[in-house]
C-alpha positions as MATLAB code, in Angstrom:
seq = 'MSLGRTLRTVRHLRSGQATERALARGRFALMARFPALAQAWAARRAAALPLPDPRSPALLAAARRVLAFEEAVHGAHLAGVGEGRFTLIGRTVEFGGLERVDWRIGVGDPDWHLWRMSLAYMGYAVPLMARGKRGGLAVVLSLVGGLEAGAPFAAAGVFRDAWNPYAASHRAINLLSGLALYLGAGGEAGAAEARALLEHVRFAAGFVLANLERDLGYNHLLRNMAALGVVSAGLRGLPAALAGLPGLAERVLATQVLADGGHAERSPLYHALALQDARLLVESGLVAGDAAEARIARMEAALGAMSHPDGDIALFNDSWLGGAPPASALGARTPGPRAALAETGYVRLGAEGDAVLLDCGPCGPDDNPGHAHADFLAIEASVGGRRFLVDAGVPTYAPGGLRDLSRSASAHNGPRLEGCEPIEFWASFRVGRRGRARPLDLAAGPAGLAPLSAAGWQDGLRPFGVVPARLVALWPGRGLLVADLWLGGADRPASSSFLVAGDWRHEGGAAPGRFSQGGAVVEATALAGRLAPVEPGRWWPGYGVERPAHRLELAPEPCEGGRRAAVLFSWSGGRPEIGAERMAALWHGLSTKASAAARGP';
ca = [
    -104.692    7.926  119.103;
    -105.355    5.020  116.758;
    -109.142    3.006  117.606;
    -107.497    0.140  116.745;
    -104.357    0.247  118.586;
    -106.537    1.046  121.637;
    -109.134   -1.738  121.241;
    -106.015   -4.500  121.339;
    -104.891   -2.899  124.652;
    -107.856   -2.885  126.473;
    -108.958   -6.056  125.272;
    -106.391   -7.752  127.852;
    -107.277   -5.837  130.719;
    -109.498   -7.800  133.375;
    -113.254   -7.100  134.748;
    -113.192   -4.225  136.483;
    -109.822   -3.214  135.542;
    -111.138   -0.364  133.177;
    -114.227    0.853  136.168;
    -111.335    0.747  138.548;
    -108.965    3.034  135.980;
    -111.867    5.863  135.382;
    -112.991    5.871  138.697;
    -109.024    7.035  140.070;
    -108.938    8.979  137.042;
    -111.747   10.747  137.798;
    -111.309   11.154  141.626;
    -107.894   12.704  141.080;
    -109.430   15.492  138.445;
    -111.378   15.986  141.080;
    -108.700   16.413  143.711;
    -107.599   18.463  141.534;
    -109.806   21.388  140.684;
    -111.111   20.998  144.435;
    -107.389   20.504  146.008;
    -109.400   21.627  149.653;
    -112.002   19.286  149.939;
    -109.593   16.928  148.687;
    -107.039   17.957  151.748;
    -110.330   17.470  154.567;
    -111.672   13.879  152.667;
    -107.483   12.855  153.521;
    -107.525   13.904  156.707;
    -110.593   12.617  157.589;
    -109.997    8.959  156.885;
    -106.060    9.452  158.457;
    -108.114   10.616  161.213;
    -109.505    6.307  161.183;
    -106.094    5.458  161.971;
    -104.613    5.843  165.607;
    -100.877    7.343  165.333;
     -98.418    4.557  165.015;
     -96.480    3.801  168.235;
     -92.437    4.376  166.729;
     -90.585    2.018  169.448;
     -92.810   -0.875  168.702;
     -90.775   -4.090  168.904;
     -92.780   -5.389  165.414;
     -91.856   -1.540  163.699;
     -88.905   -1.663  165.004;
     -88.281   -5.514  162.915;
     -89.103   -3.881  159.616;
     -87.275   -0.271  159.942;
     -84.206   -2.661  160.182;
     -85.300   -3.920  157.357;
     -86.132   -1.100  154.926;
     -82.792   -0.127  156.739;
     -80.390   -2.165  154.878;
     -82.793   -2.200  151.536;
     -82.746    1.925  151.954;
     -78.432    2.293  152.723;
     -77.751    0.382  149.461;
     -80.111    2.480  147.108;
     -78.995    5.673  149.237;
     -76.280    5.597  151.332;
     -73.301    6.904  148.962;
     -75.161    9.965  148.492;
     -76.349   10.903  151.900;
     -73.740   13.520  152.984;
     -74.905   15.939  150.210;
     -78.924   16.325  151.404;
     -78.178   18.400  154.336;
     -77.087   21.060  151.749;
     -79.739   20.434  149.838;
     -77.241   17.527  147.008;
     -79.313   15.111  145.253;
     -78.392   12.199  143.226;
     -81.578    9.972  142.393;
     -81.615    7.244  140.060;
     -78.567    8.569  138.162;
     -79.127   12.372  138.263;
     -77.122   14.957  140.797;
     -79.234   17.986  141.875;
     -77.628   20.905  143.542;
     -80.239   23.267  145.687;
     -78.232   25.637  147.146;
     -79.590   24.368  150.723;
     -82.491   22.699  152.503;
     -85.154   25.935  151.974;
     -84.316   25.643  148.525;
     -85.249   22.137  147.894;
     -87.773   22.572  144.521;
     -90.346   19.702  144.724;
     -91.331   20.681  141.717;
     -88.626   20.840  140.006;
     -89.117   19.955  136.240;
     -93.178   20.113  136.265;
     -93.858   19.689  132.135;
     -90.882   17.539  131.508;
     -91.573   13.738  131.488;
     -87.736   13.005  131.911;
     -87.992   15.033  135.617;
     -91.175   12.870  136.873;
     -89.556   10.057  138.158;
     -87.116   11.827  139.557;
     -89.369   14.509  141.270;
     -91.022   11.156  142.712;
     -87.706    9.648  144.370;
     -86.657   12.615  145.817;
     -90.556   12.582  147.488;
     -90.291    8.742  148.709;
     -88.120    9.921  150.826;
     -85.629    7.156  150.704;
     -82.658    8.537  151.919;
     -84.568    9.814  155.590;
     -84.017    6.315  156.984;
     -80.107    5.910  157.113;
     -80.169    9.740  157.444;
     -82.320    9.637  161.128;
     -80.895    5.740  161.829;
     -77.749    6.921  163.032;
     -79.809    8.917  165.892;
     -77.801   11.607  165.338;
     -79.927   15.123  166.175;
     -78.659   16.443  162.886;
     -80.236   13.652  160.795;
     -83.670   14.588  162.744;
     -83.369   17.899  161.418;
     -82.689   17.658  158.410;
     -85.769   15.406  157.605;
     -87.989   17.459  159.630;
     -87.303   19.724  157.525;
     -87.801   18.027  153.694;
     -91.132   16.905  155.565;
     -92.154   20.377  156.283;
     -90.783   21.201  152.758;
     -92.992   18.811  151.262;
     -95.755   20.293  152.350;
     -95.645   23.871  151.280;
     -93.709   23.053  148.247;
     -95.988   20.321  146.747;
     -99.571   20.642  148.242;
    -102.410   19.299  146.757;
    -103.421   22.784  144.690;
    -100.004   22.534  142.915;
    -100.706   21.395  139.736;
     -99.658   17.928  138.942;
     -99.004   16.855  141.976;
    -100.504   13.880  141.900;
     -99.212   12.326  139.852;
     -95.042   12.492  142.198;
     -95.640   13.410  145.520;
     -98.922   12.883  146.058;
     -99.030   10.067  143.765;
    -100.492    7.126  145.613;
     -97.194    5.333  145.559;
     -94.948    8.122  146.546;
     -97.163    8.509  149.363;
     -96.519    4.268  150.533;
     -92.799    5.308  150.080;
     -92.548    7.660  152.282;
     -95.275    6.497  154.943;
     -92.327    3.488  155.187;
     -89.557    5.678  155.035;
     -90.652    8.364  157.581;
     -91.930    5.877  160.128;
     -89.158    3.276  159.856;
     -85.898    6.415  160.193;
     -88.293    8.090  163.098;
     -88.625    4.307  164.817;
     -84.738    3.620  163.826;
     -83.893    6.709  165.004;
     -85.327    6.334  168.673;
     -83.979    2.829  168.265;
     -80.240    4.433  168.296;
     -81.025    6.743  171.723;
     -81.695    9.423  169.549;
     -83.619   12.527  171.218;
     -87.095   13.682  169.253;
     -89.751   16.540  171.268;
     -93.075   15.637  171.510;
     -93.688   18.293  168.638;
     -90.614   16.925  166.543;
     -91.557   13.564  166.911;
     -95.780   13.833  166.226;
     -95.359   16.228  163.206;
     -93.556   12.656  161.782;
     -95.787   10.708  162.717;
     -99.056   13.037  161.730;
     -97.248   13.348  158.106;
     -96.982    8.924  157.478;
    -100.508    9.455  158.869;
    -102.151   11.319  157.048;
     -99.707    9.930  154.434;
    -100.983    6.174  154.724;
    -104.703    7.630  154.775;
    -104.116    8.907  151.632;
    -103.061    5.621  150.314;
    -105.921    4.035  151.971;
    -108.119    6.071  150.109;
    -106.467    5.711  147.085;
    -104.985    2.244  146.647;
    -104.191    1.613  143.063;
    -106.333   -1.402  142.404;
    -105.964   -0.034  138.904;
    -102.831   -0.487  138.188;
    -102.263   -3.530  140.248;
     -98.641   -5.354  140.712;
     -95.663   -3.321  141.772;
     -97.844   -0.135  142.831;
    -100.925   -2.198  145.043;
     -98.113   -4.459  146.732;
     -96.578   -1.158  148.042;
     -99.560    0.365  148.839;
    -100.042   -2.702  151.051;
     -96.400   -2.655  152.338;
     -96.870    0.680  153.681;
    -100.424    0.356  155.283;
     -98.662   -3.037  156.870;
     -95.831   -1.373  157.772;
     -98.056    1.715  159.807;
     -99.903   -1.255  161.091;
     -97.067   -2.770  162.540;
     -97.093    0.916  165.022;
    -100.727    0.187  166.074;
    -101.834   -1.642  169.068;
    -104.593   -4.208  166.673;
    -106.281   -2.878  163.442;
    -108.471   -0.379  163.498;
    -112.060   -0.928  161.775;
    -110.465    1.064  159.029;
    -107.581   -1.789  158.364;
    -109.699   -4.534  159.210;
    -109.853   -6.216  155.469;
    -106.524   -5.706  154.924;
    -105.106   -8.898  155.853;
    -106.534  -10.300  153.815;
    -106.653   -8.150  150.830;
    -102.497   -7.940  151.328;
    -102.401  -11.828  151.068;
    -104.491  -11.568  148.336;
    -102.707   -8.955  146.191;
     -99.311  -11.724  147.121;
    -101.394  -14.277  145.380;
    -102.142  -12.705  142.403;
     -98.638  -11.557  141.532;
     -96.152  -14.153  142.930;
     -95.846  -16.980  140.660;
     -95.323  -20.299  140.837;
     -92.041  -20.542  140.542;
     -91.524  -17.819  142.814;
     -90.972  -15.219  139.925;
     -93.148  -11.732  140.278;
     -95.705  -11.007  137.259;
     -94.348   -8.147  135.827;
     -91.259  -10.575  134.750;
     -89.205   -7.527  135.308;
     -85.591   -8.146  138.056;
     -85.476   -5.158  139.429;
     -89.450   -5.140  140.315;
     -89.335   -8.504  141.596;
     -86.396   -7.655  144.311;
     -88.809   -4.122  145.176;
     -91.869   -6.917  145.065;
     -89.857   -9.048  147.731;
     -88.652   -5.982  149.810;
     -92.650   -6.092  149.959;
     -92.802   -9.250  150.723;
     -90.576   -9.652  154.087;
     -92.593   -5.581  154.964;
     -95.798   -7.110  155.340;
     -94.271  -10.813  157.236;
     -92.334   -8.274  159.411;
     -95.089   -5.923  160.632;
     -97.060   -9.731  161.646;
     -99.735   -8.793  158.340;
     -98.938  -11.909  156.824;
     -98.120  -14.755  158.431;
     -97.630  -18.051  158.615;
     -95.473  -21.566  157.237;
     -96.906  -20.397  153.307;
     -95.299  -16.891  153.280;
     -92.095  -18.065  154.918;
     -92.151  -20.785  151.399;
     -93.661  -18.071  149.025;
     -90.179  -15.573  149.651;
     -88.273  -18.799  149.662;
     -88.888  -19.386  146.395;
     -89.031  -15.531  145.320;
     -84.481  -15.181  146.681;
     -85.060  -18.877  144.473;
     -86.257  -16.812  141.729;
     -84.301  -14.140  142.114;
     -80.854  -16.164  141.968;
     -81.967  -17.325  138.992;
     -82.444  -13.456  137.261;
     -79.053  -13.052  138.381;
     -75.350  -12.946  137.066;
     -72.116  -14.348  138.682;
     -71.766  -11.571  139.576;
     -74.127  -10.941  142.914;
     -76.772   -8.750  141.201;
     -80.190   -9.198  138.727;
     -79.963   -9.298  134.616;
     -81.769   -6.191  132.637;
     -84.600   -7.824  131.197;
     -87.571   -5.842  130.527;
     -87.410   -2.580  132.682;
     -84.591   -2.941  134.713;
     -81.275   -0.931  135.806;
     -79.103   -2.413  138.693;
     -79.268    0.012  142.476;
     -82.282    0.572  142.323;
     -82.292   -1.843  144.791;
     -79.701   -3.434  146.647;
     -77.730   -6.645  144.654;
     -79.816   -9.538  144.554;
     -77.100  -11.048  146.919;
     -77.795   -8.891  149.457;
     -81.451   -9.613  148.870;
     -80.796  -13.317  149.862;
     -80.963  -14.383  146.185;
     -80.536  -18.198  146.364;
     -77.423  -19.140  144.068;
     -79.247  -21.155  141.306;
     -77.739  -25.150  140.532;
     -76.173  -25.257  136.754;
     -79.721  -25.026  135.644;
     -82.372  -22.963  136.524;
     -85.630  -22.282  135.004;
     -87.954  -20.424  135.847;
     -91.081  -22.415  133.452;
     -94.243  -19.655  134.500;
     -91.875  -16.561  134.557;
     -90.194  -17.600  131.518;
     -86.450  -17.435  132.574;
     -83.409  -20.314  132.129;
     -80.251  -18.954  133.485;
     -77.397  -21.760  132.474;
     -74.158  -21.425  134.628;
     -70.994  -22.432  136.196;
     -67.199  -21.473  136.871;
     -68.210  -18.518  137.175;
     -69.739  -18.389  133.294;
     -73.645  -17.688  132.863;
     -76.140  -17.356  130.416;
     -80.096  -16.227  131.339;
     -82.296  -16.767  128.728;
     -85.860  -15.060  128.237;
     -88.990  -17.383  127.491;
     -91.512  -16.587  128.512;
     -94.565  -13.804  128.026;
     -93.658  -10.004  128.409;
     -95.389   -9.165  131.614;
     -99.305   -9.722  132.827;
    -101.722   -9.091  130.428;
    -104.023   -6.754  132.088;
    -100.674   -4.384  133.240;
     -97.239   -5.439  131.537;
     -96.417   -1.546  131.189;
     -92.682   -2.474  131.739;
     -92.556   -5.253  129.391;
     -89.375   -5.508  126.865;
     -89.394   -6.820  123.140;
     -86.641   -9.257  124.099;
     -88.170  -12.476  123.585;
     -85.325  -14.682  122.985;
     -82.973  -12.251  124.446;
     -79.988  -13.588  126.815;
     -77.237  -11.998  128.966;
     -74.005  -13.499  129.520;
     -71.043  -13.537  131.861;
     -67.942  -14.876  131.075;
     -65.432  -15.230  133.988;
     -67.893  -14.051  136.629;
     -67.184  -10.527  134.483;
     -70.923   -9.467  132.313;
     -69.926   -9.591  128.830;
     -73.438   -9.107  126.769;
     -75.547   -6.869  128.395;
     -78.899   -5.797  127.588;
     -79.548   -1.962  126.703;
     -81.503   -1.122  130.368;
     -83.330    1.862  130.515;
     -82.633    4.463  129.987;
     -85.899    7.039  130.789;
     -89.311    6.677  130.869;
     -90.139    9.885  129.440;
     -92.421    8.805  126.729;
     -90.394    9.190  122.905;
     -88.315    8.245  120.699;
     -85.174    7.230  123.580;
     -88.364    4.871  125.621;
     -89.425    3.468  122.255;
     -85.976    2.462  121.475;
     -85.278    1.066  124.637;
     -88.497   -1.149  124.793;
     -87.940   -2.422  120.743;
     -86.454   -5.608  120.155;
     -83.464   -3.544  117.972;
     -82.499   -2.936  121.467;
     -81.917   -6.895  123.118;
     -79.905   -9.557  122.322;
     -82.159  -11.319  120.244;
     -83.487  -12.965  116.340;
     -85.157   -9.896  115.120;
     -87.105   -8.934  111.515;
     -86.196   -5.630  110.287;
     -88.973   -2.926  111.061;
     -91.376   -5.406  112.348;
     -91.842   -5.434  116.270;
     -93.200   -8.182  118.472;
     -94.878   -6.051  120.934;
     -96.847   -2.820  119.799;
     -95.292   -0.662  122.238;
     -96.811    3.599  122.495;
     -96.723    5.633  125.093;
     -94.487    4.873  128.125;
     -96.062    2.391  129.519;
     -98.858    1.087  126.842;
     -99.095   -2.220  125.252;
    -101.428   -3.348  122.330;
    -100.658   -6.386  120.741;
     -98.257   -8.392  122.424;
     -96.324  -11.551  121.765;
     -95.415  -14.017  123.546;
     -92.374  -16.593  123.965;
     -92.271  -19.968  125.054;
     -89.470  -22.304  125.969;
     -88.589  -25.659  123.787;
     -88.339  -29.064  125.383;
     -85.153  -30.586  123.625;
     -84.213  -32.428  126.331;
     -80.471  -33.249  127.412;
     -79.972  -30.990  123.882;
     -79.659  -31.778  120.563;
     -77.181  -34.732  119.804;
     -75.949  -34.380  123.328;
     -74.504  -30.736  122.241;
     -73.665  -29.358  125.498;
     -74.155  -30.069  128.944;
     -76.412  -27.066  129.427;
     -78.337  -26.048  127.259;
     -82.379  -24.180  126.881;
     -83.910  -23.529  123.722;
     -87.486  -20.894  123.204;
     -89.880  -19.735  120.620;
     -92.110  -16.488  120.175;
     -95.027  -16.336  117.789;
     -94.467  -12.205  117.967;
     -93.260  -11.925  114.875;
     -96.497  -14.431  113.396;
     -98.444  -11.399  111.669;
     -95.126  -11.373  109.399;
     -95.117  -14.487  108.691;
     -91.954  -15.508  110.819;
     -91.640  -17.733  114.227;
     -87.936  -17.204  115.171;
     -86.673  -20.360  117.591;
     -83.296  -19.613  119.476;
     -80.961  -22.920  121.511;
     -78.354  -21.915  123.367;
     -76.302  -24.292  124.788;
     -72.992  -23.379  127.545;
     -69.523  -24.958  128.255;
     -68.489  -23.135  131.047;
     -64.806  -22.148  131.379;
     -64.906  -22.643  127.517;
     -67.623  -20.937  125.410;
     -71.507  -20.531  124.816;
     -73.130  -21.324  121.048;
     -76.055  -19.789  120.269;
     -78.024  -20.561  117.519;
     -81.176  -18.561  115.951;
     -83.876  -20.004  113.157;
     -86.611  -17.649  111.033;
     -88.721  -19.796  110.357;
     -90.713  -18.580  106.799;
     -91.374  -15.295  105.684;
     -88.115  -15.109  103.858;
     -88.645  -11.451  102.784;
     -87.294   -9.196  104.841;
     -84.094   -8.988  106.730;
     -83.558  -10.499  109.479;
     -80.329  -10.371  112.451;
     -78.988  -11.607  115.509;
     -77.680   -8.548  117.998;
     -75.737   -8.408  120.675;
     -74.389   -6.581  122.889;
     -71.136   -6.349  124.413;
     -70.916   -4.058  127.831;
     -67.562   -1.240  127.199;
     -65.090   -2.749  129.309;
     -64.492   -5.192  127.699;
     -62.207   -4.427  124.861;
     -62.497   -5.124  120.613;
     -59.259   -6.317  119.489;
     -60.706   -5.487  116.221;
     -58.133   -5.836  113.465;
     -57.850   -9.084  111.876;
     -59.388  -10.741  114.884;
     -63.058   -8.431  114.397;
     -64.714  -10.887  117.135;
     -62.388  -10.750  119.523;
     -62.747   -9.207  122.500;
     -60.615   -8.885  126.098;
     -60.869   -7.772  129.620;
     -58.202   -7.694  131.973;
     -56.641  -11.559  131.113;
     -60.437  -12.894  130.078;
     -60.570  -13.455  126.471;
     -63.923  -13.681  124.493;
     -63.586  -14.679  120.641;
     -66.796  -14.968  118.403;
     -67.006  -16.856  115.788;
     -70.478  -17.573  112.886;
     -71.020  -20.723  112.284;
     -73.738  -20.461  110.467;
     -74.532  -17.010  108.380;
     -72.201  -13.907  108.821;
     -71.103  -11.622  111.108;
     -70.925   -7.936  110.598;
     -67.698   -5.484  112.069;
     -68.793   -4.721  115.517;
     -69.966   -0.978  115.659;
     -70.750    1.098  118.503;
     -73.498    0.595  120.882;
     -74.341    1.801  124.236;
     -76.679    0.606  127.056;
     -77.624    2.378  130.601;
     -76.426    0.032  133.445;
     -78.305    2.269  135.835;
     -81.401    4.544  135.455;
     -80.256    7.003  132.670;
     -76.604    6.355  132.917;
     -75.488    6.021  129.756;
     -72.171    4.015  128.754;
     -70.685    2.680  125.585;
     -71.235   -0.932  124.136;
     -69.823   -3.018  121.371;
     -72.394   -4.202  118.640;
     -72.088   -7.693  116.956;
     -74.575   -8.559  113.933;
     -74.975  -11.736  112.809;
     -76.106  -12.019  109.927;
     -78.165  -15.604  108.927;
     -78.254  -17.916  106.009;
     -81.091  -19.489  104.155;
     -81.677  -23.023  105.194;
     -85.176  -25.030  103.914;
     -87.757  -23.498  106.090;
     -86.661  -20.166  106.383;
     -82.762  -18.757  108.165;
     -80.665  -19.750  110.188;
     -77.670  -18.214  111.878;
     -75.332  -19.487  114.346;
     -72.348  -17.891  116.381;
     -69.840  -19.114  119.034;
     -67.771  -17.128  121.876;
     -64.809  -19.004  123.158;
     -63.030  -18.584  125.814;
     -60.078  -19.731  127.485;
     -61.095  -23.149  128.210;
     -60.456  -23.790  125.285;
     -62.839  -23.924  122.088;
     -66.065  -25.902  121.971;
     -65.945  -28.292  119.159;
     -68.978  -28.596  116.740;
     -68.882  -31.063  114.142;
     -70.903  -30.460  111.024;
     -73.023  -33.919  112.509;
     -73.897  -32.119  115.692;
     -75.251  -29.004  113.981;
     -77.200  -30.272  111.154;
     -78.967  -32.406  114.364;
     -79.187  -28.846  116.154;
     -81.287  -27.539  112.969;
     -82.770  -30.371  112.967;
     -83.924  -30.377  116.438;
     -84.721  -27.119  116.784;
     -86.316  -26.815  113.795;
     -89.552  -29.494  114.381;
     -89.545  -28.781  118.201;
     -90.183  -25.080  116.501;
     -93.084  -26.832  113.753;
     -94.052  -28.564  116.296;
     -94.684  -25.824  118.603;
     -95.867  -23.006  116.624;
     -98.922  -25.786  115.011;
    -100.141  -26.191  118.421;
    -101.077  -29.325  120.449;
];
């Protein structure tokens, strides 16, 4: 391990975070060494909580929220669960029966870690039980018993997956919600059956309470809060063990939800998960009042600003489709033609089914940017309601070459410098040196270039003597201009990369930048620099789900102070006319603003 890299990582930790991390690691090491004592300790914490009442009206309201979420994620694959067939995060496993489910599958292979966690979340239990059928209850009871027997505290690595506090939080929410919905639908459960589920929920809640993920914070700690909130919705008043929970939940939300409604981790997927948890805290009554409702409204608006015309999220940072219901189903508010999240760092321009989304903010919170990618100034774009320019997505969370590639600048639609990264990634979720992107205020656009425009710059390549800047301008129904500047550092090769979704057909031939899908046609034309021949690419719209793509590379040309490149994507409404005077004004305005921003106030 590099000492310098470690120091560049830990220097960003908030006060007390290193101590929290050391205590958490030490606690889990002791639990792994003395599992019987750990079990007794967790049971003692759980005993301080009453058994929740699954017929509580407040719990049932929260459970309905959970059902809508889990039905969208798992509904298409429920039929196989009773036979021991699970499809989770893009991978299907046939165990050959419930009694043969292996809760330790793939232990030792990092690529299986998230799959094991997803299996232990038991999100599929909610729609299974919500139908009120005995068969669904029997399946869930069998799985809970199987997990208790097959993933005991004594099992190697169990505190990283089945009994990770994050997984235990999911499971407490899902099992309690499922039971509430089962009974609410008229399902019959014997006293012993109901108690078996409730005891597991109570134990999981006690385990979470004893192991709050304060060191990681963000989506992990928020899910811990949501789990305890859902459990508290089934109680008649808060017991002493949960007395401080309302205040803590409010503080957690206040530190994670930014003023513009975005989530501090800057991932559209984790924003959707955070919105779900915030709603559960409100439904459970743990967080209440006008301020809580206003916060959720801001989060809904921000989710809309991070979404495409197809109603689902952009894939910036660690994001993929299918990890949550579509943004439109989560209440994302339809944005206007220009939506800017100043603190989160995203700008969306769009109308008439066309949209472009620009990342011009920080990679994440400095104290834990684990879900960051080097997507500074990257864009995604839709044409006629269809995704055209796409982010590479997330092939894996396992450490290694594929994880490194997917987080690198080369995997994103932004201006880059060959062999140089604006962020120092290591392991799966660690970040050492990190740059930051920022918006540029170009008023209404250089010389009235387009009705919709946005710009930004980033400082992550300063150690290599370069400051990149980008302007995007959208003519809805007609075209999209992307103009890039590299100020300084002309000794290293640079390029702008664009990944086109593979369901667009590359026409090739005399039109090397021409793509079609259905009746829509998009043509790429270099206005500055040179477009290379289109090459095969790939992207992962779902976690680990690889799809073909086309890769466009735009090489810059020299200019005063550095290099520049511009490409115009035009489509059915007619190519926008951009004369030499407008382009000259564009370059002057972008260079002047970026240079001034880089010098600082």
